[in-house]
Structure formats: C-alpha cells, structure tokens
C-alpha positions in Angstrom: 19.8 -13.3 -61.5 19.4 -9.5 -61.5 17.7 -9.8 -58.0 20.5 -11.8 -56.6 23.0 -9.2 -58.0 21.1 -6.4 -56.3 20.9 -8.3 -53.0 24.7 -9.1 -53.1 25.4 -5.4 -54.1 23.5 -4.0 -51.1 25.1 -6.5 -48.8 28.5 -5.5 -50.1 27.7 -1.9 -49.7 26.6 -2.2 -46.1 29.7 -4.2 -45.3 31.9 -1.5 -46.9 30.0 1.2 -44.9 31.1 -0.4 -41.7 28.6 -3.0 -40.8 26.2 -3.0 -37.9 26.8 -1.2 -34.6 27.7 -3.1 -31.4 27.6 -2.7 -27.6 31.3 -1.8 -27.7 30.6 1.1 -30.0 27.9 2.3 -27.5 30.5 2.2 -24.8 33.0 4.1 -26.9 30.5 6.8 -27.6 29.7 7.2 -23.9 33.3 7.3 -23.0 33.9 10.0 -25.7 31.2 12.1 -23.9 33.0 11.8 -20.5 31.4 8.8 -19.1 33.6 6.2 -17.3 33.1 2.6 -15.9 30.4 2.2 -18.7 28.5 -1.1 -18.9 25.8 -2.1 -21.4 23.0 -3.5 -19.4 20.5 -4.2 -22.2 20.6 -4.0 -26.0 17.2 -5.4 -26.9 14.6 -3.9 -24.7 11.1 -4.1 -26.2 9.4 -0.8 -25.2 12.1 1.6 -26.3 10.6 5.0 -27.3 13.9 6.8 -26.9 15.6 5.9 -30.2 14.4 6.3 -33.8 13.0 3.4 -35.7 16.2 2.9 -37.6 18.4 2.8 -34.6 19.6 0.2 -32.2 19.1 1.0 -28.4 21.7 0.1 -25.8 20.9 0.8 -22.1 24.0 1.8 -20.3 25.1 2.5 -16.7 28.2 4.1 -15.3 29.7 7.4 -14.0 28.4 10.3 -16.0 30.6 13.3 -16.7 29.7 14.9 -13.4 31.1 11.8 -11.6 27.7 10.5 -10.5 26.3 7.0 -11.2 23.7 7.3 -13.9 21.8 5.3 -16.5 21.1 6.4 -20.1 20.3 5.1 -23.5 22.8 5.1 -26.4 21.1 5.1 -29.8 23.3 3.8 -32.7 22.5 3.6 -36.4 22.5 0.3 -38.1 25.7 1.3 -39.8 28.7 2.9 -38.4 28.2 6.0 -40.7 25.2 7.3 -38.6 27.2 7.0 -35.3 25.8 6.9 -31.8 24.0 9.5 -29.6 23.4 9.4 -25.8 19.9 10.1 -24.7 18.8 10.5 -21.1 
C-alpha cells in the first residue's frame, strides 16, 4: 500500500507542476524568441544529440528573427517548470 501511495503522490506532484510539454509549447517558445510561421515537423526523431537526456526534442521550421526561413530544435523539459530552449 505504501508503494501505491508513493506512486500516486509522484503522479499528483507531476500533474500539479504542469504536466508534460507539448508541440504547442515548443511553438510558443519559438514565437517568444521572435520566430513566426512556426511549424513542428518532428517530435520524436531517434538520433537527437541536441537536447539533454531529460528533455523532449521538437524539430521546428519557420521564419527566424532575421526573417529568413530556418530550422531548429526546441528542447523542452518533461514538465512545464523546466521550460523550452531553442537550439540551432
């Protein structure tokens, strides 16, 4: 019973901290940095060496802050607390 209580407690804590990141959060992070017309092209590519092991990788494309078409990776933490970072 103690194990079940711990599992439910951890699950509740994660839900309270904001849950998992999503492609829409990756788009919002890119737009906050000046990107426009952002599309997530992939969120589960196998050979991703750009993000850390506790991050979700979202491949994006769109107009970068300089107004040129570009591609980048947005790395987001498993919870919303960590936030997202654009990596080129």
